[in-house]
N, C-alpha and C positions, 0 to 999 in steps of 0.2 A: 561339551555344551549341547543340549537337546535342541534339534533343529526341527521347526515346523514351517515348512515352506509352501504349505497348501495355499493355493490361490496366488501364488507368486511365481516369478519366473527369474532365472539368473540374469542380472542386469549387464554383466560383463563377461559373457560366455567366452571361454579361451583366455581369460586374462586371470592370473592368479596372484600377483603382487601388485597392490594397488596403494598409492599415496592418498592420504587424507590430509589436506593443508589447511591448518586453521581448526582449532578444537573448541569451538563455541558449540552451542546446541546443535546446529545443523551438521557440523562436522562430526560429533559424537554420535548422532543418529545415523549418519552414513557409514561410520565405522561398525556400528552394531548390525546394520542391514548386511553390509559386505561379509562380516563374520558369520552371519546365517547361512551364507553359501560357501563357508569354508575358505574364504579369501584370506591371504596374509596381508594384513593392513600395516602399512608403514605410516603411522600417524605422527604429525609434527605441527608445532605451534612456536611462533617466534616468543612467546612468553616463557621465561625460563621457570617461573615458580607456580606454574599451572598444576593444580592437584586434580588428576582424573584417574585415580587409582580404582575407585569404585566402579567407574564405567569401563575400565580397562579389563576387569574380570569378565566382561561379556564378549571380548574379542578372542579369536582364534589364538591358540598357545604360539603359534609362530610369529604373531604380530610383534611389532616393535613400536616404541615410543621415543620421539626425539623431541627435546624441549630446548628453546633458545634460538632455534633456526627452523626454516623449512627445508625439507630434503625430497629429492626425487630419486635418490639412489636405488637401483635395481628394480624400478617399477615400469609398467607399460602403460598405465592410465592414472591420472591424477584427479580427485575429487576436490575442488577449490571452495574455499569459503568466500561468500559474496563480499566479506569486507577487505579482500586483498585487490588493490586497485589494478586497472588493466595494464598500467605501465610498470608494474613490478618485475624486477629481473627475473623472477622465478618463471613467467611466461616465456620469455625469450629463451630460458634454459630448456624448458619443456619443448619448445618447437625445435631447437638445435638437436635434442635427444630423440625427436620423434615420438613423444609422449603425448597422448590424447588427453585433453583437459576438459572436464565436464563439471557441472554444477551438482550440487545435492538434489536440486529439484529434478534435473534429467536424471540422475541416478534412480530416485524413486519412481518417476514415470515408467522408465524401462522395467522396473522390477514388478510393477503393480499390473493386474489383468482388470482393475475396476475402471469405469468410465469417469472421465475427468472434465469438469467445467472450470475453465481458467479465466480470471479477471485480470486484465491488463489495462494501463493507462497511468496517467500521472496522479490525479486526485480523484477521490471518491471510492477507491478500491476497497477499502475495508468495509465501509457501509454497504456497498453493493454485495461483496462477498458474504457478509453476515445475513443481508436480507435474503439472498438466494438460499443459505442454509436455512434460515427461518421459514420460508415459503416451502421448501421441500420437506422439512419437518412436519409442517401443518398437513402436508400431503401423504405423510406416512412413507417417504421414500428413504429414510435412514442416511442422510448425508453425513459426512465427515469434513471439517474444515482444516486446512493447514496451508503451509506455504510461508509467505511473507508475513501472514497474519499473526504469527506467533509460534506455533507448532511445526517443526520441520515436517516436510511431506514424508520423509523416510520414517519418521517415528509413526505418523499416521499409518502408513503402508504396513509397518510392523505390527500395529495393533488392530487394523481393520481389514476384514476381508471380503466385506459385502457392502453394497450401497454406492452412492455417488461421492466422489472426492471433489469437494468445492475448494478451489485452490486460488489465492491470491498470489500473483507473480510480479517480482519486481525486475526492472532492467538490469540490476546487478546479477540476478539469477539466470535471466534469459540470455545474457551475454555469451554463457558457457553451456547452452541447452541445444544442441544442433540438431536434436531429433524430437524435441517436445512438441507433440501434436495433439491436443485434447480434442475431445469429441465436440465441445462447445467452447467458444471464446466470446467473452464479453469485453468490449472496449469502451472505457469512460471517455477520456479526453487526453489531450496532450499539451502540455505547457512546459516551459523552461524550468528544468530542476536538474540537480546533480551534475551541473556542468563541470563542477570540480573534479568529480570522480571520472568523467569522460574527457577530461582535458579540454573542455570547450568545444568538443566535437558534437554539435547539435544532430547531425545526420546519424551518428553512430547510436546516439541515445534513442531517437525515433526508431531506427531499424531494429534495435534490441526490443523495444515495446512491441512492435509489429511481428516479431518472429513466430508466435504461436500460429498466426494465420498463414504465414509464408509456408509453414510446414505441415498444415492440415490439407490433405487431398480430398477430404469429404467433411461432412458435419455441418455445424450451424455457427454463423458469426453473427452476433448482436452488436450493431455498430451505431454511433452517435451521429446522427445526421447534422447536427448544429456544429460539430467540430470538423472543420475543413480537411486537416490531416487525417482524422479517423475516417471520415466519408470516402477519401481516396483509397482506403484499404480494401474496399471491395473488388478493385481491378485486379484481375487475375485469380481471384478466389473461386475455386472450383466448387464449393459447397453452396448451402443455402445462406442468404443474407437476409436478416430482419432488422429494421431500421426503428430507431426511436428519437423522439424530439420533434421540433417544428417541421412540419412537412410530411412526417412519416405516415400520416393517414392517406396519403396519394401515392405512396412508393410502391407497396406490395400487398400481398393478401395477409401478412402478418406485420405488426408493428405496435407502437405505442407512442402516444402523444398527450400533451395537456389541453384540457378544455375548461377554461375558467377555474382552474385549480384542482380540478378532478383529473385522475390518471385514467386514461382510456387504454386498454390493451386488446389488440385483436390477434388471434392465433387461428388461422385457417377460417372456419366459419363461426368461431365463437369470439364474442365481444364481451369484455369484462370492464366494468366502471368502478374505479375506487374513488369514493367521494372524498372531497377535501376534508370534510369534518372528520373522516376516519384516519387522517395522516397528521401525525404529530411532529414529524421531522420539518424543521424550519428551512425555508429557501427553496427557490426553483431548481438549484443546483441537486437538492435532494430529491425533487420530483424526478429529475432525470435519472437519479440512482435507482429510484423505484421503478421507473420504466425499464432501465437496463435489467435490474434484478427479476422483475416479473417476466419479461421475455425469456431470460436465461433459465429461470425455473420451468417454464412452459415448455422450452426446448428439452429439458430434462425429464418430461412426462409428469410435471405437477398438474394436479387438478386446477381448473381455473378458480373454483371456489376458495382453495387454499390461500389465494392472494389477498382475501378479505383479512387474513391474520396480520396484515400490516398495521391494523389498530392496535395490535398487542407488542408490536416490536419496539424494543428500547435500543437507541443508538449507542454504540460504543462511546466510552468517556471521552473527554476533551474534544467534542466535535459540536460546538455552539452548545455546550452544556450549561444550563443555568444553575449556578452555584447557590444563588438565593438573593434576596433583596434585604439590605441592611440600611436603616435610616432613610428609607425611600429611594435607595440607589440599588440597581440590579447589576449583578455581577456575572459575566459570561465567559466560560473557559472554552476557547477554541485553539488550544496549545497544538493541535494536529495540523493547524495551518502552517506547514514548514516550507512554503514557498509563496511568492507574491499572488500567484494565480488563485491559491486557495484562500489567502487573506482577502482578495477582492470579492470572493463570494460571500464572505462574511458580511462585509460592508453593504453589499448589495441586498443582503437578506434583512439587516436589522434597520429599525427606524433611527433616523438622525435626530439630534445630534448625539455623539457618544464620545467617550474618552477611549482613546486606543493605546494599548500597551503593546509595543512591537519591538523586534529586534532579535539578533542571535548571530549565528554563524554567517559570514558573507560568503555566498557560494558563487559570487560573480554574476548574479542574474540581474536583468533589467529590472529597475524599480518604477520606471515612468508611468505605466498604465495603473499601477497600485497607488502612487501618489496622486495621480488624476482623480482616482475613486475617492480618495480622502477628502478631497475638496467638497463640501457641502454635507459631509457626513461626520467628520471628526472636528470636535470642538477643542480638543487638546490632545497632543501627542507625547506619550511618555516612552522613552527608548531605553532599552537595556542591551547589553551584549556588545559583541565585536562590530555589528553592523552600524551602530548608533551614529558615529561621526558621519559616515558616508550618506545615511539615509537623512540625517538632518541637513546636511549640506545640499543633497539633491532635492529635498523638499523644498527649501528656501529657493533654490534655483527655478523650481516650476511653480513658485508663486503660492505655495501652500500658506495661507494666513493664520492658521491655527498655531497657537504658541506650543513650543517644543521644549520639553524638560527631559532630563537625563536622570537616571537612577541606577544605583550601583548593585542593587539586588532586588529580587522579586518582592520582598517584604516592603522595601523602601518604594518600589513602583506602584504597589497597591496602596499604601498609606497615602502617598502623593496623589494618586487618582481619587481617593476618596475626599481628600482636602479640596482638590479642584472641583469634584462634583458638588459638595456640599456648599461651596462659596459661590456657585453659579446655579445655572438652570439645567445642566445635563444630568440625566438620571440612569445613565447606563455606562459601565466600565466593561470594556471588551479586551481580553487577552487574545490577539490573534497575531502571532509574532512575524509571519511571513518568512521565516527562517528556521533552520535547524537549530538544535538547543545545545550541541555539544561543547560550546565555548563556557557555559555555566552549568549545564545539567547533563545527567547521564542519558536522557531521553526526553522525547517530547511529553511523554507520560509524567516522568519525574518532574518536569517543568510545570505541568498542568496541575499536579498534586501540590506543589509548592505554592502556586497561585491561590488554590482552594484553601490551603491551610492559613495563608495570609489573610484572605478575606474572611474566614471564620474567626480569626484572632481579632478582627476589628472591634 
């Protein structure tokens, strides 16, 4: 195998036999990166019928493939898939054997010599990440996006040897990233999510999200002043802090805030105003995302004028995406709202009344604030998925007066919502589930795609 390690460094110097646990896209990219440095990869996956023969051709000849179980035999380091839950026995086994466990994100960051800007938080990460990439591209700074946004960072590192790495990071990845320290960290917000993955341990979830800042000795932190948890992250941080949100105009020499719908950004002696008319993204939460992304891009060296490209920015799919208007009823796809906090933002953005399609995996999160926001906004609630019974029960207990309906499929939910809209005065149907999708769909995007297909079939 021809090796081109120019612009890279051995991420695990002194280690020769490395386990890769889980052979999804991130595991396969990790195996390829390790093979570039001649490591013997012991790759394993609990799926017995996995076909990775094509990718295996890129591994060192001494590497091994084990299917049907995970193995740590004969290794000194394990690169772990974010899909393996923290209480899996494999972690106890690794600890007992003295095997270091790291994420694919950590592996990639150790291998690259390129600067990294990381986006952490609960909601808004993908929009903020893609906005940063958009602004840096407009400034000619050659960014490359990866991480939790879709392309594993190891894959990006293998293919790109110049420019900024713009990385969305998840709590799952950060949990096993003990040295991950980007040059710039942008933090969006913190809300309850993934409590099932973290066994209800809120402190562990928050600490994982905060990890990049904990490990940065210098650099820039872009923090949301409106989020009490995020605001506290400035304590003990040794680098430069720049704030965004309400009150940021009086906090430091750099920051961003909202003025009557305009986004104002100040960076040193330069002030830039993005007028509301140039911003197509709906909702105040998206103005916060623009503030965060603008400051992040400026921290990477973007020209202030490049931020005007916000007028050309297209948001990723399934985020308050208008599908269309049919028979006078508007249909909006917000399938990416995978927790109550994100679903609340949608309700606060759109004009009442609306018909809400909600439900999915019950992650054990509090529903109270979400239900309270439904009051005065939702004229009818159409429920799907595993959370349906609990959400209906708690909605009635909290005196939600809107009628509650149940649907067995997305097609049925859309058809029922149409009937409810046409028989009354509501002219907006919103899919904003407030839950993960895995009880009925492969992903939030598959759920959103099914919603859009059902709408267009009306």
